[in-house]
C-alpha angles and dihedrals in degrees: 000000000000119000139181117215114195117204140174128218136065118301117214122213090250092053092046090052092048091052091048088051087057088057096256127141109225115210129180111222126213091246091060096257124121124236119208113195128185152127117271124194092209147338093278091061091046091049091051090059093044092051091047092058092085090054088055092049093249131131123219115245102166146336124206140160116252132194 
């Protein structure tokens, strides 16, 4: 399943690279938030990324499935 995770905060180059390594596309949005888009094999994998947001200094805004 494909999801978009929207976050707030400032993303460092190291964090951006780590998220890319997880297979996520990292997109800056016009409102200053960050969209992380990617394919997840299950909820456990999705939850791993959500729980890692704090380690990256990001706050969770929303999560939704995308086509």
